[in-house]
C-alpha positions in Angstrom: 6.6 9.2 -19.5 6.3 7.8 -15.7 3.4 9.2 -13.7 4.2 10.3 -10.9 8.0 11.2 -11.6 10.3 10.8 -8.5 10.3 14.5 -8.1 6.7 14.8 -7.7 7.0 11.8 -5.0 9.9 13.0 -3.2 9.2 17.0 -3.5 12.9 17.9 -3.2 12.9 16.4 0.6 13.8 13.0 -0.3 16.2 10.8 -2.6 15.5 7.8 -4.8 16.7 5.2 -2.0 14.5 6.7 0.6 11.7 6.8 -1.9 11.4 3.5 -2.6 12.2 1.9 0.7 9.0 4.1 1.6 7.2 2.9 -1.3 8.0 -1.0 -0.2 7.1 -0.4 2.8 3.2 0.9 1.8 3.4 -1.7 -0.6 3.7 -4.2 2.2 1.0 -2.3 4.3 -1.4 -2.8 1.3 -0.8 -6.4 0.4 -0.8 -7.1 4.4 -4.6 -5.4 4.4 -5.8 -7.1 1.1 -4.6 -10.6 2.8 -7.1 -10.0 5.8 -9.7 -8.6 3.9 -9.2 -11.9 2.0 -9.4 -14.0 5.1 -12.0 -12.3 6.2 -14.7 -12.9 3.4 -13.4 -16.7 3.1 -14.5 -16.9 6.6 -17.7 -14.7 6.5 -19.1 -17.0 3.1 -18.9 -20.4 4.0 -16.5 -20.5 6.8 -14.1 -23.0 4.5 -11.3 -22.0 1.9 -13.7 -24.1 -0.4 -16.0 -21.1 -2.0 -17.2 -19.8 -4.8 -14.4 -17.7 -6.6 -16.4 -15.2 -7.8 -18.6 -14.4 -4.6 -14.9 -14.4 -3.2 -13.7 -11.7 -5.3 -17.0 -9.2 -5.0 -15.7 -9.7 -1.2 -12.9 -8.3 -1.3 -11.7 -4.6 -1.7 -11.8 -3.9 -5.8 -8.6 -1.6 -5.6 -6.7 -4.3 -3.6 -7.5 -7.1 -5.7 -7.3 -5.4 -9.2 -4.1 -3.4 -8.8 -0.6 -4.3 -7.7 0.4 -3.1 -4.5 3.6 -1.0 -5.7 1.4 1.3 -8.0 -1.1 1.5 -5.3 1.4 2.4 -2.8 2.8 5.4 -5.4 -0.8 6.7 -6.1 -1.1 6.6 -2.1 2.2 8.5 -1.8 1.2 10.4 -4.4 -2.1 11.4 -3.1 -0.7 12.2 0.5 -2.9 9.5 1.7 0.7 7.7 3.1 3.4 10.6 4.1 7.6 9.8 3.9 8.5 10.0 7.5 12.6 10.6 7.5 13.9 9.7 11.1 17.7 9.0 9.8 18.6 12.0 11.7 17.5 10.5 15.0 18.6 7.0 14.1 16.0 5.4 12.4 15.4 4.7 8.7 13.3 6.1 6.6 9.5 5.0 7.4 6.0 5.9 5.4 2.7 5.9 7.9 -1.0 6.7 7.6 -1.5 10.4 7.6 -4.2 10.8 10.3 -7.4 13.3 9.9 
């Protein structure tokens, strides 16, 4: 069985298409953050891209480094860190955004 289920992720408010679009947008945000962290780590270590791989991997967030972006996006949607916002009634597409604390 796949966890979390589609019903748990959508909470009866969204269809599967909206969930897949929101998950892909969240995965893109996560991938962009990983790339940003990796580039910053490369600059901070030596200023060049020829750095020791172990040092570089330790400088990047292990959550982004070790998990697939889609699985991480699903986990963040399930935990409530990302919320699916349906703006289709206003003429916009379904988006995911970070919850402001």
